[in-house]
C-alpha positions as CSV (number, residue, x, y, z in Angstrom):
1,M,49.5,-75.9,43.0
2,C,52.0,-73.9,41.0
3,F,50.4,-70.5,41.5
4,S,51.5,-70.2,45.2
5,C,54.0,-67.4,45.5
6,S,54.1,-66.4,49.2
7,Q,57.9,-66.2,48.9
8,L,57.5,-63.4,46.4
9,S,55.1,-61.2,48.4
10,K,57.3,-58.2,48.3
11,L,58.3,-58.4,44.6
12,Q,56.7,-56.2,41.9
13,E,57.3,-58.6,39.0
14,V,57.1,-62.4,38.8
15,S,57.5,-64.9,35.9
16,L,55.4,-68.1,35.9
17,R,56.6,-69.3,32.5
18,N,56.6,-73.1,32.1
19,C,54.3,-73.5,35.1
20,A,51.2,-75.6,34.4
21,V,48.5,-73.3,35.7
22,N,45.2,-75.0,36.4
23,G,43.4,-72.2,38.1
24,P,43.8,-69.4,40.5
25,G,43.4,-71.4,43.7
26,D,41.5,-70.4,46.8
27,K,39.5,-67.3,46.4
28,G,41.7,-64.4,47.5
29,G,44.8,-66.6,47.8
30,I,46.8,-64.8,45.2
31,A,45.9,-61.4,46.6
32,K,47.1,-62.5,50.0
33,A,50.3,-64.0,48.7
34,C,51.2,-61.2,46.2
35,P,49.2,-58.1,47.0
36,N,51.5,-55.7,45.0
37,L,52.1,-57.9,42.0
38,R,52.4,-55.7,38.8
39,S,53.7,-58.0,36.1
40,I,52.9,-61.7,35.3
41,D,54.3,-63.8,32.4
42,L,51.9,-66.8,32.0
43,S,52.9,-67.6,28.4
44,K,53.1,-71.3,27.3
45,N,51.1,-72.5,30.2
46,L,47.9,-74.7,30.6
47,L,45.4,-71.9,31.1
48,S,42.2,-73.0,29.2
49,S,39.6,-70.4,30.0
50,W,39.4,-66.6,30.1
51,D,37.3,-67.0,33.2
52,E,40.5,-68.1,35.0
53,V,42.2,-64.9,33.9
54,V,39.2,-62.9,35.2
55,D,39.5,-64.6,38.6
56,I,43.2,-63.4,38.7
57,A,42.1,-59.9,37.7
58,D,39.7,-59.8,40.7
59,Q,42.6,-60.3,43.0
60,L,45.5,-58.3,41.5
61,K,44.3,-54.7,41.5
62,H,47.8,-53.4,40.8
63,L,48.5,-55.6,37.8
64,E,50.0,-53.6,34.9
65,V,51.6,-56.2,32.6
66,L,50.1,-59.5,31.6
67,N,51.5,-62.0,29.0
68,L,49.1,-64.8,28.0
69,S,50.8,-65.9,24.8
70,E,50.6,-69.4,23.5
71,N,47.8,-70.5,25.8
72,K,44.7,-72.2,24.3
73,L,42.1,-70.0,26.0
74,K,38.3,-70.3,25.6
75,F,36.9,-66.8,25.4
76,P,33.4,-65.6,26.5
77,S,30.8,-65.7,23.8
78,S,28.9,-62.7,25.2
79,S,29.6,-59.4,26.7
80,P,31.6,-59.7,30.0
81,S,30.1,-59.0,33.4
82,P,31.2,-55.9,35.3
83,T,33.4,-57.9,37.6
84,G,37.0,-59.0,36.7
85,T,38.1,-55.7,35.4
86,F,41.9,-55.1,34.9
87,S,41.7,-51.6,36.2
88,A,45.4,-50.9,36.2
89,L,46.5,-53.1,33.2
90,K,48.6,-51.2,30.6
91,V,50.3,-54.0,28.6
92,L,48.5,-57.1,27.4
93,V,50.3,-59.7,25.3
94,L,48.1,-62.2,23.4
95,N,50.4,-63.6,20.7
96,R,49.6,-67.0,19.1
97,I,46.5,-67.8,21.1
98,G,43.9,-68.1,18.3
99,I,41.9,-65.1,19.4
100,T,39.4,-63.4,17.0
101,W,38.9,-59.7,16.7
102,T,35.5,-59.9,18.3
103,E,37.1,-61.6,21.3
104,V,39.9,-59.0,21.4
105,L,37.3,-56.3,21.8
106,R,35.5,-58.2,24.5
107,C,38.7,-58.8,26.4
108,A,39.8,-55.2,25.9
109,S,36.6,-53.9,27.4
110,R,37.9,-55.1,30.8
111,C,41.0,-53.0,30.4
112,P,40.0,-49.3,30.7
113,V,43.6,-47.9,30.8
114,L,45.3,-50.3,28.3
115,E,48.2,-48.7,26.4
116,K,50.0,-51.6,24.6
117,L,48.3,-54.6,22.9
118,Y,50.2,-57.4,21.2
119,L,48.3,-59.7,18.9
120,E,50.9,-61.4,16.7
121,S,50.1,-64.5,14.7
122,N,46.4,-65.0,15.4
123,S,44.9,-65.1,11.9
124,I,42.8,-62.0,12.9
125,V,40.3,-60.4,10.6
126,I,39.4,-56.9,11.8
127,S,35.6,-57.2,11.5
128,E,34.3,-54.1,13.3
129,R,35.4,-50.7,14.3
130,P,36.3,-50.2,18.0
131,T,34.0,-47.6,19.5
132,D,34.1,-47.8,23.3
133,V,37.2,-49.9,23.5
134,L,40.9,-49.5,22.7
135,Q,40.5,-45.7,23.0
136,T,43.6,-45.5,25.3
137,V,45.9,-47.8,23.2
138,K,49.1,-46.3,22.1
139,L,50.8,-49.4,20.6
140,L,49.1,-52.1,18.6
141,D,51.0,-55.1,17.2
142,L,49.2,-57.0,14.4
143,S,52.3,-58.7,13.0
144,S,51.9,-62.0,11.1
145,N,48.1,-61.8,10.8
146,Q,48.0,-62.6,7.1
147,L,44.3,-62.0,6.6
148,I,44.4,-58.3,7.3
149,D,44.1,-55.9,4.3
150,E,44.0,-52.1,3.9
151,N,40.2,-51.9,4.2
152,Q,40.4,-53.6,7.6
153,L,43.1,-51.1,8.7
154,F,40.7,-48.3,8.1
155,L,38.4,-49.7,10.8
156,I,41.2,-48.9,13.4
157,A,42.2,-45.7,11.7
158,Y,40.5,-43.4,14.2
159,L,41.9,-44.7,17.4
160,P,42.7,-41.4,19.0
161,R,45.9,-42.2,20.8
162,L,47.4,-44.8,18.5
163,E,51.1,-43.8,18.1
164,Q,52.8,-47.1,17.2
165,L,51.4,-49.6,14.7
166,I,53.3,-52.8,13.9
167,L,52.2,-54.5,10.6
168,S,55.1,-56.7,9.8
169,D,54.4,-59.8,7.7
170,I,50.7,-59.3,7.0
171,G,51.0,-59.5,3.2
172,L,50.2,-55.8,2.7
173,S,50.9,-54.5,-0.8
174,S,48.8,-51.3,-1.1
175,I,47.3,-48.5,0.9
176,H,45.2,-45.5,-0.1
177,F,43.7,-42.7,2.0
178,P,40.6,-41.7,0.0
179,D,39.9,-38.6,2.1
180,A,43.1,-36.8,1.2
181,G,44.1,-35.6,-2.3
182,I,47.5,-34.8,-3.7
183,G,49.6,-32.8,-1.2
184,C,46.9,-33.1,1.6
185,K,47.0,-34.9,4.9
186,T,44.5,-37.6,5.9
187,S,42.3,-37.5,9.0
188,M,43.1,-41.2,9.5
189,F,45.6,-42.4,12.1
190,P,45.9,-38.8,13.5
191,S,48.4,-39.7,16.2
192,L,50.5,-42.3,14.4
193,Q,54.2,-41.6,14.7
194,Y,55.9,-45.0,14.4
195,L,55.0,-47.5,11.6
196,V,56.6,-50.9,11.0
197,L,55.9,-52.5,7.6
198,N,58.8,-55.1,7.4
199,D,58.4,-58.3,5.4
200,N,55.4,-57.3,3.3
201,R,54.7,-57.1,-0.5
202,I,55.2,-53.4,-1.2
203,S,56.3,-53.0,-4.8
204,Q,55.0,-49.6,-5.9
205,W,56.2,-46.1,-5.1
206,S,52.6,-45.0,-4.7
207,F,52.6,-46.7,-1.3
208,F,55.1,-44.2,0.1
209,N,53.3,-41.3,-1.5
210,E,50.3,-42.3,0.6
211,L,52.4,-42.5,3.8
212,D,53.3,-38.8,3.3
213,K,49.6,-38.1,3.9
214,L,49.9,-39.2,7.6
215,Q,49.9,-36.2,9.8
216,S,52.3,-37.4,12.6
217,L,54.4,-40.1,11.0
218,H,58.1,-39.6,11.7
219,T,59.6,-43.2,12.1
220,L,59.2,-45.9,9.4
221,S,60.6,-49.4,9.1
222,C,60.0,-51.1,5.7
223,A,62.8,-53.7,5.3
224,R,62.5,-56.8,3.2
225,N,59.8,-55.6,0.8
226,P,60.2,-56.2,-3.0
227,L,60.7,-52.5,-3.6
228,T,63.2,-51.9,-0.8
229,E,65.2,-55.0,-1.6
230,S,66.4,-53.5,-4.9
231,K,70.1,-53.7,-5.8
232,D,70.6,-50.0,-5.4
233,A,69.7,-49.7,-1.7
234,Q,71.1,-46.2,-1.3
235,T,68.9,-44.8,-4.1
236,T,65.9,-46.6,-2.7
237,R,66.5,-45.0,0.7
238,Q,66.9,-41.6,-0.9
239,F,63.6,-41.9,-2.8
240,V,61.7,-43.0,0.3
241,I,63.1,-40.0,2.2
242,A,62.2,-37.6,-0.6
243,R,58.7,-38.9,-0.9
244,I,57.9,-38.6,2.9
245,G,58.7,-35.1,3.9
246,Q,58.3,-35.4,7.7
247,L,60.2,-38.6,8.2
248,R,63.0,-38.5,10.7
249,T,64.1,-42.1,11.0
250,L,64.1,-44.8,8.3
251,N,64.8,-48.5,9.0
252,K,66.3,-47.5,12.5
253,C,68.7,-45.0,11.0
254,A,68.2,-41.3,11.7
255,I,67.8,-39.0,8.7
256,Q,70.3,-36.2,9.1
257,R,69.5,-32.8,7.7
258,E,72.2,-33.1,5.0
259,E,71.0,-36.6,4.0
260,R,67.4,-35.2,3.5
261,R,68.7,-32.3,1.4
262,G,70.8,-34.6,-0.8
263,A,67.9,-37.1,-1.2
264,E,65.5,-34.4,-2.2
265,L,67.9,-32.8,-4.6
266,D,68.7,-36.1,-6.2
267,Y,65.0,-37.0,-6.5
268,R,64.3,-33.6,-8.1
269,K,67.0,-34.2,-10.6
270,A,66.2,-37.9,-11.3
271,F,62.6,-37.0,-12.4
272,G,63.3,-33.6,-13.9
273,N,63.0,-34.7,-17.5
274,E,59.8,-36.5,-16.8
275,W,58.5,-33.3,-15.1
276,K,59.4,-31.2,-18.1
277,K,57.7,-33.6,-20.5
278,A,54.6,-33.5,-18.3
279,G,54.3,-29.7,-18.6
280,G,56.8,-28.6,-15.9
281,H,58.7,-25.3,-16.6
282,Q,61.3,-23.2,-14.8
283,D,59.0,-20.2,-15.3
284,P,56.4,-20.4,-12.5
285,D,53.8,-18.9,-14.7
286,K,54.2,-21.7,-17.2
287,N,54.8,-24.5,-14.7
288,R,51.8,-26.8,-15.1
289,P,52.7,-30.5,-14.9
290,N,49.8,-32.8,-15.7
291,E,47.7,-34.7,-13.1
292,E,49.4,-38.0,-14.0
293,F,52.8,-36.6,-13.0
294,L,51.5,-35.0,-9.9
295,A,49.9,-38.3,-8.8
296,A,53.1,-40.2,-9.3
297,H,55.3,-37.4,-7.7
298,P,53.1,-35.5,-5.3
299,R,56.0,-33.8,-3.5
300,Y,57.8,-32.7,-6.7
301,Q,56.3,-29.2,-6.9
302,S,57.1,-28.5,-3.2
303,L,60.7,-29.6,-3.8
304,C,60.9,-27.1,-6.7
305,L,59.7,-24.4,-4.4
306,K,62.2,-25.4,-1.8
307,Y,65.3,-25.7,-4.0
308,G,64.2,-24.0,-7.3
309,A,63.2,-25.7,-10.5
310,P,65.9,-27.9,-12.1
311,E,67.9,-26.2,-14.7
312,D,68.4,-27.6,-18.2
313,G,72.1,-28.3,-17.5
314,E,71.2,-30.6,-14.6
315,L,68.9,-32.6,-16.8
316,K,71.2,-33.5,-19.7
317,V,71.1,-37.2,-20.3
318,Q,74.6,-38.6,-20.5
319,Q,75.4,-40.9,-23.4
320,P,75.9,-44.6,-22.6
321,F,79.5,-45.3,-21.7
322,L,81.8,-48.1,-20.6
323,L,82.4,-47.8,-16.9
324,K,86.0,-49.0,-17.2
325,N,86.7,-46.0,-19.5
326,Q,85.2,-43.5,-17.0
327,L,86.9,-44.5,-13.8
328,L,89.4,-42.1,-12.3
329,T,92.4,-43.3,-10.2
330,L,92.7,-40.7,-7.4
331,K,95.2,-40.4,-4.5
332,I,93.4,-39.5,-1.3
333,K,95.4,-37.4,1.2
334,H,94.5,-36.1,4.7
335,P,96.4,-32.8,5.1
336,N,95.3,-32.4,8.8
337,Q,95.9,-36.0,9.8
338,L,99.6,-36.7,9.0
339,D,99.4,-40.2,10.4
340,Q,96.9,-41.2,7.7
341,K,98.5,-42.9,4.8
342,V,97.8,-41.8,1.2
343,I,95.5,-44.3,-0.5
344,E,94.3,-44.9,-4.0
345,K,90.7,-45.2,-5.1
346,R,89.1,-45.7,-8.5
347,L,85.9,-43.6,-8.7
348,P,83.5,-42.9,-11.6
349,E,83.9,-39.4,-12.9
350,S,80.1,-39.1,-12.8
351,M,80.1,-39.7,-9.1
352,T,78.7,-36.7,-7.2
353,I,80.6,-35.0,-4.4
354,Q,77.9,-36.1,-2.0
355,K,78.4,-39.7,-2.8
356,V,82.2,-39.3,-2.6
357,K,81.7,-37.9,0.9
358,G,79.4,-40.9,1.8
359,L,82.1,-43.3,0.6
360,L,84.8,-41.5,2.6
361,S,82.6,-41.2,5.7
362,R,82.2,-45.0,5.8
363,L,85.9,-45.5,5.1
364,L,87.2,-43.0,7.7
365,K,84.4,-43.4,10.3
366,V,83.8,-39.6,10.1
367,P,80.3,-38.0,9.8
368,V,79.5,-36.7,6.3
369,S,78.7,-33.3,7.8
370,E,82.3,-32.9,9.0
371,L,84.0,-33.6,5.7
372,L,85.6,-30.9,3.5
373,L,86.8,-31.9,0.0
374,S,89.2,-30.3,-2.5
375,Y,91.7,-31.5,-5.1
376,E,95.1,-30.8,-6.5
377,S,96.3,-31.5,-10.0
378,P,99.9,-32.1,-11.1
379,K,98.9,-29.9,-14.1
380,M,98.3,-27.0,-11.8
381,P,101.0,-27.2,-9.0
382,G,100.3,-25.1,-5.9
383,R,96.6,-24.6,-6.7
384,E,93.9,-26.2,-4.6
385,I,90.3,-26.3,-5.9
386,E,87.4,-26.7,-3.4
387,L,84.7,-29.3,-4.2
388,E,82.0,-27.2,-2.6
389,N,78.8,-28.3,-4.4
390,D,77.7,-31.7,-3.2
391,Q,75.3,-32.2,-6.2
392,Q,78.0,-31.7,-8.9
393,S,80.2,-34.6,-10.2
394,L,83.9,-35.1,-10.2
395,Q,83.7,-34.6,-14.0
396,F,82.1,-31.1,-13.4
397,Y,85.2,-30.0,-11.5
398,S,87.5,-31.5,-14.2
399,V,89.1,-34.0,-11.8
400,E,91.4,-36.3,-13.8
401,N,93.4,-39.4,-13.4
402,G,96.3,-39.1,-11.0
403,D,94.9,-36.0,-9.2
404,Y,95.0,-35.7,-5.4
405,L,91.8,-35.7,-3.5
406,L,92.3,-33.7,-0.2
407,V,90.1,-34.7,2.7
408,R,89.8,-32.6,5.9
409,W,87.6,-32.8,9.0
């Protein structure tokens, strides 16, 4: 039988992948052969019954990791007996095995210290709220279960220790936390820090407004959604950052302090005219934007408190123009790096200093935070003008064709 492993009696991990397992063998045989076994990979085998897994559990008291993916298991139709408990199991992988949510809860009741549960591609419908089970789970992967919607997610919203939730490819398009109003935090998912929403159907900014209500969220991945796949990826990233105040990592890229500041200032400016039309005002006593605006931009008021209300000069709408008539040809020099060659770049005169720094950061492989910019004009020989305000444009500083852009770090 393939489950004999006397030669591995001193190992802490063993993989039995591609081994046709027909049963646990003689009672106690596994325990005798592998008394200290902690990790088993039984994916893609011929296990047919959960009872076989229970027999294994009876013998492996130190088992911490178990992978049963892609086995066609028959699960118990009633509550399990007290025997066959995985007393030490922390990681359980049940991907693509056709398990239902009710069966998940029954199996999990045998795992009192379970921390990570993987349930990818099972056509699961979350039909009931876990009460006495899954209370120790920190990571839950529900990827590619296309029948899950936001109402079902609320059934798992009070798992006390859930820190990581993976919801890739479940067809999710909306979420709303009804217990939290504008600017408030929800009591749902109290410990959730890490959320993955890749490959869904998110197309509305209100989705990200709702995520700002999560108390502990600091890491988000939301790639390949209709909204995040827009042509202007940088602006989309800025708007996500501005809408979720506590976010520290977005799509696996850390959000630096300067990036957050720039994103929030750009967001504040981008919707400034809309804010004024809705009743916003630079005078705090007259600043009363309507409910519709606050619902669409729940963080806008706090950004005004943080940076000050946008001034009229910032909100002037530029007249349409032909880009080719607004491009500046600039010569880029590096006064402190004499080995760097002078190069020419054509940049829009409306480009902000922040975005110029971003371009140069990628070009020179230097962090944005280390870059200092200034410029010299042939019209003013010997005079160097610092470009000190990241939110102003090249045009604001009167940069013209043929000027030298000086880059230091």
